[in-house]
Structures are given as structure tokens and as C-alpha cells.
Steps between C-alpha positions, in 0.01 A plus 500: 500500500424344163346153473643205309327342202542165327578576135624167359533133585601148402400159633618144432272201526517339845576130540793269437698714258800420283703794629780343707525767769380833638743691282331365187155582638607856578638534148170385354300788649739790565548639151148396400352725771723791398394458137134475598524834679659658194802635686873455448701289746721802569196680644460248783610661828469199731453123492300320771514118510267280705648154572448265794754226408610385850649183352327454165831603340860533621525813287354771716557880479273550195479879482765542230405191296285717275817668369598185311187520285465880497862627506380856448399489869862475615567746785124533577409456867348154560367342820362160596183486715403198711194467722406132464207447263449878482848562356350614170274758662791615719687582178191667351445719805872581520495620140178691558655682797812576291291663228264677741797650684628650175823300496445391141261510205499132406543183705522139381342243734565129452368203697628150431543153648624163374349230720431185297866394471506446878389162643155506659609430858758777478238741361284432804788567736598822320143632516479415869761773549213747452364382835648524850728196503561511875135407558373386160801328346386146577146531364442211255446590133701821524326828427187314390496357850505850647189593303348161573518584869348842434214328315454254787471782752257689276285187458499445876386857555247541219416150378614292204565731204601233248219600264629858488863395449399275210293783351800734517723245329241430231442872438868574459566202275206603281640855481846366418375349175486854355849596620769434237771520769338248736682182593176300515237597243245233590153539648512228765143554618359520850440127544863410429628770735259395775564126483793323662650263243824346372535800270402746772647366824553679827821703511451643847149415628251654454684639194505284189718537192244731338526729802872566444674726250753355259880483493589727211763677293429842355573869477317828456627854456365851473609858450394776739509871416393821668155638408621780276720264301229233492246735340715521189514120459246259355361365827522591867360324806529710815552386859208644693637334814795285601521363856721251680416357845705239686374277782664259744682212331407228755143383458493448877507880544174559311160351410564260209134514397520873426746670266523811718803648322325460167189668642702800620672524159163504324357758740798732451506457123130576460537804725801617299304454177196674653262226394317193622531138397185540292689746276735227376422314178706191586781374724804285431557331837762264640338155492809292577246265661122515474471567873710812443254639245212425736670690783585784262129551425456576867819706529402731214156549655296314241338295778498491878741263680395139460275574202754494216333191353199711401708707259590206278199273556261783413704600196622840620861430402434345159575693181138613479465561874501818705881489548688255275797352685787357296356522148849395389460163674713618790802316633286184505477472120755755375782362712716651774865563408571678828690812393291548187157480662461857627624652175272271302197606704570867427562433131179304454303766689647765268405290199141483622481873568632590153274253319794282394417183693377301197279207595542592868348845443221599736211711365562755778857575605534852640687448828700200619615375836814287530580305817831311526630353824820346631465217749163436661381864482830627642615742227182649353496722190191668356503710183199680353535580132309703243563637153662845504260759359 
């Protein structure tokens, strides 16, 4: 079986964008990614679209929308992927499997979401659909409330971790300054993130506004090719591992202070890649809330359970630390347009690995880990990437 490689990409800024709908966002990146790869639209064998939607737009069924902007793709197979906030990675892994199985030479992957046109209260209700409504549907503050309860339980078990959460927020906002696609390119500083104020109020205690990712519009796209084809192109980033692990949806069925599904995904991915965590140069990880990044430190094996705070407070996860986490600014600063997030994480990792990350560029970028999750560690995707040699 051949392996899939990322050979081209495109990325919009994230934020409140002028594009009126998902169709316009898809159009902005689809042909741009094809052009970046240096292939003809007619060579694309499959289209894979990550979109959550679930009420952000009455126009659903997005898989064929790309044909309006790239009519040469008419009659090409196209499929929509949805797995909550991991919809983008679901599309990425679907395309990777398609290429690895030899069903095609080139695949176009697109992730997109238009969120800012939806009223805030409705956004909260839509996002709550990524939880188990039968038990969690009445939690105040929507999905932020779900993670607020997770943070409360973690604090009860291991002590107040507010210093660590503020440090994570401050780190990611500082990193976001160097990301041209980031929704918020402002270094807020630790003191602002740590302090409760009118500008940084509680959203779902103990989580403050700086602990929560942003409501965003955006899109990202990439082209995948088989290894033999990729070698003839200008750049190629190979999947060393690609793993999906799903856990129970109800939080009541598992320990909310441990992302066990994420931990299994990381264990399997590292085993598949035949390496250890110390072999990675950096990780793009799903920090929808700062408590999520803290728990992900423990899930990936960077620290023991209950000791995630050490990783950020001792500088391990900073750009110059032993394992930089979210050098892009993460979802916290970059933004989180649901369907686009997983594709964006893979694109930015590929940019780092090929030395094309601009101001974001790390001095060492040999192997990357990507962790994208749907729900509260329910759908867990880990990719390990490296440049094809």
C-alpha cells in the first residue's frame, strides 16, 4: 500500500470574513490549492469536504459546491465528512485512505465553516450538539459550559490550575501574532489572561473569555497524492501515521479529567509511526478551550496525569521549549471555524515542515504531530507528518 502525501494547499484568514456563505469560502481555496500543487483540475480523482454546519446555514449538502467554482471537477466523486469539531480531519483521513488504497492519484480536501453570521445564542446551541444533549443539553453557557465543568472537576481533583490555563492562553496569543491567518494577532500577556475583568469575564467558571476559542469564518484546502506522484512535484509531506479513535459520547460514561480516547489515539499513532513523542518537532493540538490543551499534554504523554501544568509553566510547550505546542497560535488565537480547523492544522504543519511558514517558522521542524478532536475528546484524530525523502 502506498502512502498519501500533502503536495499543495491554500488557506484563508480566519475571523469575520466578507464571504457571505460556505460556498464562497470553498471557492476561495479550492482552485488555489490545485494551482499551488501544480496539477490540473482534471487530474483530481476525488473531493473530500469537511463541514459541521448543523444549523449555521440552511444550505447543507456541500460536497458538490466546489463544482461551481471549479467546473472542470464536474462528474468527480465528492463526499461530505462530518465528525463535530474534527470534521476537517475526518475529510483529511478519508482522502488519505482513498489515496493509500490506490483508488486515485490526487484528492482535493476542503474544510470550511461560516459561523459569524449566526447570532451568538444560536451559535452556542448549535455547538452544544457536539455533546450528549440527553444529559448535557441544559448545561449553562453551551459547549463552554461543558468544558467549564471538566475544568471544575480537574481543579477539584488536582487543585486550582488557573495559572496554567492563563499561561496556555498567553502562549497561544503570543504565537498567533506571527500567524498571518490568525483571527486575533495580539499578544494579550499572562496578566491579562490570568485576571478576571470586564474585558475578560467568566464565560463558564472557572473558564474566562481568554480560555475560550473564537467564533470564526474560514476555509483551508489541500491536495493529496500518492508517494510516487508526489516525488515528481515541488513539495511532499508524507503521513507517517494517521489514527482515529472514538470514545463514549456521554461524559457520564468516562472520566472527564482524562482524555482517554485522545491518549489511545496518540499511543496508536506513535506506534504506527515507530517513534516516541520526543521524536516530534512540534504539535498542532486542539485547544478549543485552555483546559483542553492542558488535558492533551497528559493524553499525548508529555506529563503524567494531573501534572499538565508543568509543561506550560516550565516552558516545555513554548516555541523554544522541548515540544512546541500550537506555534500557529492554535484555535485560541487562530480561530475555530469548525469544519476548517482540522484541514488548517494539517496545512500549517505542512508549511512548517517544508520551511514555508514565514514568521511562524520554527528553527527545527522535522516531524509534526496533529491532534484534532470532535466533542470533548469523543472523535480523536492524530496525524504524524514528515517531509517525503
